[in-house]
N, C-alpha and C positions, 0 to 999 in steps of 0.2 A: 621662738625658731621655725614654728611651721613655718609663718608668713615672711620671714627670709629666705626658708629654703623653696620655698613655691614661687618667691618673685626671682629666685637663682636660676631656678628650671624655666623657667618663662624666658631670662634674658638669654640662656644656651640655646632653649627652642628658636628665640628671635633670630639668633646669630645662623643659627642652619638654615632658617626660611633665607637669609639676605643671601649667604653663601651657596644655596642650593639654586639661588634665584640667577647669580652671577653665573654658576658654571652652564646654566640653560641657557643663560644673553648667549654667554660663548659657543654654544653651540651652534646657537642662531646663527651669528654672525658668520662664521665656517663654512653652515650651508646657502646664505646668501650671495656671500662674495666668492663662492666657487667658480664662479665663470667671472672673476675680475680682479686685478692684480693688487697688490697692498697699494697702490696709489689710486685706488678706485676706477681704471682703466678694462676696459670688457676686454676679457680673455675669448679667441675664437676660437669654434670646435670645426677643424675642416678633416672628412675621411679623402683619404690617396687610394684608390686601386688601378693598380695597372694590370696588363689583358697575362701578361708573363713575363718568366724571369731571364733579361738577356742586358745585353750595355747599352743596345740604344733605350731600353725604356726606364732602366737604371739611370741612366743621365740623365733623362726627363724628367724624372721624381726630384734626384740631386739639384739638378736647375729650377724647378720649380719653389723648393724651399729655399735658394738665393734669392729668388725673386721675391718674396714674400719679406725675405729680411731686408734687402733692401729698399721694401717700402714700412719697413720697422716691423715687420710684424713674426716674429722667433719664438722658437721654443725654451721654455724656462724663462721666459720673460709675457707674451700675451698669447701665443698660441698653445691649443692644445691638439697635436697631427697623428691619426691614426693612418699607417700607411699598411695597405693589405695587398697583397697579388692574388688574382684569379686562377693562376697556372693554366693557362688556357683553357680553360674550365666556363664555359657559358652561365653549366649552372649556379659553377660558381657564383660568377659575376651578379648573379641576380642576387644571393644570399648576401654578399657581402654589400650591394648597393643598401636593401632591404635592411642590415644591421646596421648603416647609417643614417636610416631614415628613426631605426628606433632609439640611437643614441642622442638625437636632435642637432643632427653636425649643424654647422652656419652657412656652410660652401662645402662643397664635392669636386674631387678632378678626376674626371677617367682618364687613363694613359691606353692608348691606341684605340680604334674603332668602336670594336665590340664593348668595352669596360665604360666608355662615353654612352653609348649605346643603352647601357641596363641602366645608369647610373639616371640618367633620364627618363625611362619607363617609368622609373620607381618612383622618382622625387620630384617629377612636374606638379603632382596634382597634392605635394606635401608644400610645396611652395620654398622647396630647398634650389636657390643655386647650382648650377652646375659647368662645371670650365673641364673642358677638352683641347689634349695634347696629344699631337703624335696622330692627327686623323689626315691624314692624305688629302680626302674628298670628303668635304662637311657637307656640300650639298646633296650626292650622289649618298649618303649617309642618311639624311634627314636629318641633320644637326644644324643646319644652316636653311633659308631661303635662297643665299646668293652669298656672291663675295663681298655686296655691298650692306647688305642686311639682316640680321639676327632672328635666332627665333626666340622666340617667348620662353624665358628660364633659363639660357646656354648660350654660351660664347667661348670660343679658346683662341688656340693656336694650331695652323695647318704647317704637316710635314711632306707638304708636297714637294716629287722631286724635280731636281732641274734637271730633266731628261737630256732638251739637245747638250746641255754640258757634258752630260755623258757620255752621250752621241759623241761630242767629238774628241771626248778624252779614247775612246776605244778606237777611232778610229787612226788618231795620233801613234796610237802602241801599236797597233794592227791593221797597218796600210791596205792587207790582202785581203785581209775578212770578210765573208760579204753574208754568213749567219748568225745572227744572236740569239739564243737559246732565253727562255723565262720561263720559270716554272712560278707556279702560283698558285692561293687558294682558293677554289670559285666561289666561294660564299663570301670572301672580302672585300666589299666594292669597291675599296680603296684601290686592290691590285687591279678588278675587273678596270676600273677608269685611267689606271696609271701605264697599262698594256696599251689602251685606248690611243694614248697620246705619243706612245713608241713606233707605233704603224703609224698614228702620224705624221712622225718627224724622221721616222729611220729612214726612207727616201732619196730626203735631202745630203745623208751620207752615205748613197748605197749601200743600204745594210736592206734586209730580210731579216722581219723577228719572226721565231717560230717558238709558239707557247704553250704549254702543259700544264693541266688544269689537276689539281688532285682538292680532295674530299677531306683528306686527315691526312697524319705525317707520317703512318705506316704505307701511304706511298710514294714517298719520296723518292727511297731507295730504285725502282722500278722505275719512274718518272724521270729520273735522270741519268740511268743508263740508259732509254730512249732518247730522250734531247740528247744528248751527249753525240749519237752517232749520225744527228745531222745539221748540227750548228758548228762555227768556231770557237764558242768563246759562250759565256752565262753571263749577264747582267744578272745582280741580285734587287729587290724591291725589298719595301718595307714590312713586306707581308709575313705575320706574326709566325706564325707555323712555320715557314719554311728559313728562316731568320732561326728562329727555337733549333732546327737541325740542318744549319748552317755545313757544320764539321764534316756532314755525311755528303753534303755535294759537293763540298773542295776535293775531300778524299777520291770520290768519283772523277771528278774534273784531273786531278794530278792525275790520276792510274790513266786518263789518255792523253794526256799532256795537253789537257784544254784551260784557259784562263778562266777563274771567275771573279767579275769586276763586282767592287761591293756597292751598297748605296751609301755609306757613311762612313767616317771612321775606324769606327769601331769593330767592322768587317775584316774593313782592309786588315786589321789589328790582328783576325782570328784565321787569316788567310788567302784572304781576297786578295787582289795585285793591285790594286788602286781602285779611286773613288773621285767622282768628282760629286759629293755631298753636301750633307747640311750639318749646322755643331746643333746635337740633339739638347747639349748643357744649356744654351745657349736661347733654343727653344722651349725649354723647362723654365727659365727666366722668363721670358716673354708670358707665359701662362702664369706664372705666379704675382706679376705686375699686374695684369689685368683681375685676376682673384682680388689681389687687396683693393682696386680697386671697386669694386661690389661689395666687399663687406666694408667698405668705408663709405657705402649710398650710392654708388652710381648707381646705374640701372641697366641693365646688361641686356637688355633688348636696344639700349642703342648702342650696343659695342658691336659692331660687326667681327668677325674670325680676321685673325692678322697669319700671314704668310712671311717667313722669313725667304728673303730676294735672294739673298749672296750665297754662293757658293766656294766650296774651296776642294783641292787637289790633294789628296790621302795617297801616297804608293808604300808599296809594302817591296823595297829591293829584294830582299830576299827569295819571295815568290815570285816574281818577277824574271829573277836571276834562274830559278830553276827550271823554269821552263821555257826558258830560252828565248825572252823577250826580253828587248833593250828598251828600258825609259831615254824617251828624248833629253838630250842635257839641259834643253827650257824648261822641260817637265822636272826635273829632279831638281835645278836648284833651286824651284820657288814651290814647291811640292811642302807639306808634312810627310815623316818620314812613321811610318810603326815599324 
């Protein structure tokens, strides 16, 4: 009996060891494939930070995801995506960038210049490639060597504004206007360089540019009051601080019966009368496709940043009518309506 009992106990112990080994092996397999699909395909970890929450940058993020999907990289399949907003806070930008490093992201994307700069500053030494999106002047922001030469570890898509098309649109809608006002954040390199372009081209359309710089959002109401007393209209840039507070500018402009022109369609939808702008979803899609190329092995330094060359006109017929501005028939027939 004792011999049989011993043999029986030994068999039970042996089965327990086998089962335990199987469980441990199963746990080990889960850990080892946490970055792989069931088909043994790599799962890419991407972190996205946008500088602020407003429709233009939201569209960039949406487009970025769509661009990745078109290249076969999608959530629920082979992509772990982390989206963050810095809420227009530079310190938070840096914190988010560091969290992406700690999470060992395969690639990160910064939407708007401050976020792209924060990511590059933190991620470059860690060999994490950076894609930027909605950066109007990558060279001025030290995110590219030139239009044809990328910096090591970073590339992306510029939202350089079609300034000449915007000036032409303003002239067509306001044939008697002389002065265009621009409110901008002095610390945003994109805004500074875009104003320089406006000044360079304004005389061709018989305009004078009047600018008013601010350092933070609290200065916008006073800046709007001052500049509206000096100009016939305001044209808005992609300046993150101003865009984030665009309703304030539009409200004050409406009170003086002066129009605000947007830099893209979402701003027109929010009360600007018109824009000759670019498609920010398309902008994001281009960045997503570039990111896929990097993830699949293409050398980022061989990929100069890209720029959308086509612009489209969007109009807000109600906003224009409220200000007594007539949209020419040839524009109204072809423009998008918001």
